[in-house]
C-alpha positions as CSV (number, residue, x, y, z in Angstrom):
1,M,81.7,-90.8,-4.4
2,E,82.1,-88.8,-0.9
3,T,85.4,-87.9,0.0
4,P,86.3,-89.3,3.5
5,L,87.1,-86.6,5.9
6,D,89.4,-88.0,9.0
7,P,89.5,-85.8,12.2
8,F,92.6,-83.7,11.1
9,D,91.0,-82.7,7.5
10,R,87.4,-81.9,10.0
11,K,89.4,-79.5,12.2
12,I,91.3,-77.9,9.1
13,L,87.8,-77.4,7.7
14,E,86.7,-75.6,10.6
15,F,89.7,-73.2,10.6
16,V,89.5,-72.1,6.8
17,Q,85.6,-71.5,7.1
18,R,86.2,-69.2,9.6
19,D,89.1,-67.5,8.1
20,C,90.6,-68.8,4.6
21,Q,93.5,-66.5,4.9
22,V,94.6,-68.5,8.3
23,N,98.5,-69.8,7.1
24,A,99.2,-73.2,7.6
25,E,101.8,-72.8,10.4
26,V,98.8,-71.4,12.6
27,I,96.4,-74.4,11.7
28,A,99.1,-76.9,12.1
29,E,99.8,-76.1,15.6
30,A,96.1,-75.8,16.7
31,V,95.6,-79.3,15.0
32,G,98.7,-81.2,15.7
33,L,100.2,-81.7,12.2
34,S,103.2,-80.1,10.1
35,A,102.6,-77.0,7.8
36,S,103.3,-79.0,5.1
37,A,101.0,-81.6,5.7
38,V,98.1,-79.2,6.6
39,Q,99.1,-77.6,2.9
40,R,98.9,-80.9,1.2
41,R,95.7,-81.5,3.0
42,L,94.3,-78.3,1.8
43,R,95.2,-78.9,-1.8
44,R,93.6,-82.2,-1.7
45,L,90.4,-80.8,-0.3
46,R,90.3,-78.1,-2.7
47,A,90.8,-80.4,-5.7
48,E,88.4,-82.9,-4.6
49,K,85.7,-79.8,-4.2
50,V,85.4,-80.1,-0.6
51,I,86.3,-76.9,-0.4
52,T,84.5,-75.0,-3.2
53,A,85.0,-71.2,-3.1
54,E,87.3,-68.9,-1.1
55,V,85.7,-65.5,-0.9
56,A,85.5,-62.3,0.9
57,I,82.7,-61.5,2.7
58,V,81.2,-58.1,2.0
59,D,79.4,-55.9,4.1
60,P,76.3,-55.1,1.9
61,Q,75.5,-51.6,3.4
62,V,79.2,-50.4,2.8
63,V,78.8,-51.0,-1.1
64,G,75.2,-49.4,-1.2
65,Q,72.9,-52.7,-1.1
66,R,70.7,-51.2,1.9
67,M,67.8,-53.8,1.4
68,Q,67.6,-57.4,1.4
69,F,64.3,-59.6,0.3
70,I,62.8,-62.9,0.7
71,A,61.0,-63.9,-2.0
72,G,58.5,-67.0,-2.1
73,I,58.0,-67.8,-5.6
74,E,55.3,-70.2,-7.2
75,L,55.4,-71.9,-10.4
76,K,53.2,-73.4,-12.9
77,D,55.0,-76.1,-14.8
78,N,58.1,-76.3,-12.6
79,Y,59.9,-78.5,-15.1
80,E,59.4,-76.2,-18.0
81,A,60.2,-73.3,-15.7
82,L,63.5,-74.5,-13.9
83,P,65.8,-74.3,-16.3
84,R,64.6,-70.5,-17.4
85,I,65.3,-69.8,-13.9
86,R,68.6,-71.3,-13.3
87,T,69.8,-69.3,-16.6
88,W,67.8,-66.4,-15.5
89,V,69.7,-65.9,-12.0
90,Q,73.4,-66.5,-13.1
91,K,72.7,-62.9,-15.1
92,E,71.5,-61.4,-11.9
93,P,74.0,-60.5,-9.4
94,E,71.6,-59.2,-6.6
95,V,70.4,-62.6,-6.3
96,Q,72.2,-64.2,-3.7
97,Q,70.9,-67.5,-3.1
98,L,67.9,-69.6,-4.7
99,F,66.6,-72.6,-3.6
100,Y,64.2,-75.4,-5.0
101,V,62.3,-76.1,-2.1
102,T,59.1,-78.5,-0.7
103,G,56.0,-76.7,0.5
104,A,54.0,-73.6,-0.4
105,V,56.2,-72.0,-2.5
106,D,58.5,-73.7,-5.1
107,L,61.5,-71.4,-5.0
108,V,63.0,-69.0,-2.2
109,M,65.4,-66.5,-3.3
110,V,67.7,-64.0,-1.3
111,I,68.5,-60.5,-3.1
112,L,70.0,-57.9,-2.0
113,S,68.9,-54.6,-3.6
114,K,69.8,-50.6,-3.3
115,S,65.8,-50.1,-2.7
116,V,62.3,-50.9,-3.1
117,K,62.0,-50.0,-6.5
118,E,65.2,-51.8,-7.9
119,Y,63.8,-55.3,-6.4
120,D,60.6,-54.4,-8.4
121,A,62.5,-54.0,-11.3
122,L,64.3,-57.4,-10.6
123,S,60.9,-59.1,-10.0
124,A,59.5,-57.7,-13.3
125,R,62.3,-59.0,-15.2
126,L,61.9,-62.5,-13.8
127,M,58.3,-62.6,-14.2
128,A,59.0,-61.3,-18.2
129,E,61.7,-63.9,-18.6
130,V,60.0,-67.0,-16.8
131,P,56.4,-66.5,-17.5
132,Q,55.6,-69.4,-15.4
133,V,55.9,-67.5,-12.3
134,I,52.3,-67.4,-11.0
135,R,53.1,-64.9,-7.9
136,M,55.9,-63.7,-5.9
137,T,55.8,-63.3,-2.2
138,T,58.1,-61.0,-1.0
139,N,59.5,-60.4,2.7
140,V,61.7,-57.3,3.6
141,V,64.5,-58.2,6.2
142,I,64.3,-56.1,9.1
143,D,67.4,-57.2,10.7
144,A,69.6,-60.3,9.5
145,M,70.0,-61.7,13.1
146,K,72.2,-64.3,11.8
147,S,73.7,-64.7,8.1
148,D,76.2,-67.4,8.1
149,L,78.0,-69.7,5.8
150,Y,79.5,-71.8,7.8
151,V,78.9,-75.9,7.4
152,P,79.5,-77.9,10.8
153,V,81.9,-80.7,9.9
154,D,81.1,-82.9,12.8
155,E,81.6,-86.6,12.2
């Protein structure tokens, strides 16, 4: 079931996507509601899983994750491989995102790593655990020109 969002909900979502610590009073003043109304709406948006998480975004460079890789993964027997990959990826914190896609590859994986050697070890673990992996094509990110999790909430 799709949660209906009114213009106030959408404006609130704009704010909390940019800074989830902004207080209800600031949002209320900007959107034209009372602080308590904003708090009620935020509780509902969380309860209905419109807001799925509130996190701090950490600079990977500061914590030693110096390299980012984009891997295209080709599979054989997709329907056998996908459950194995779903299980494997949950154990690998270096894997930031995994997408099942159409096109030249079956999966696109975004990985953070300290080095090429560590990335290679992660790739070897994947291929050992999921023998349906035919090929991995790796791109090293030179410059993350835009990296954002913002979701437009227009009507």
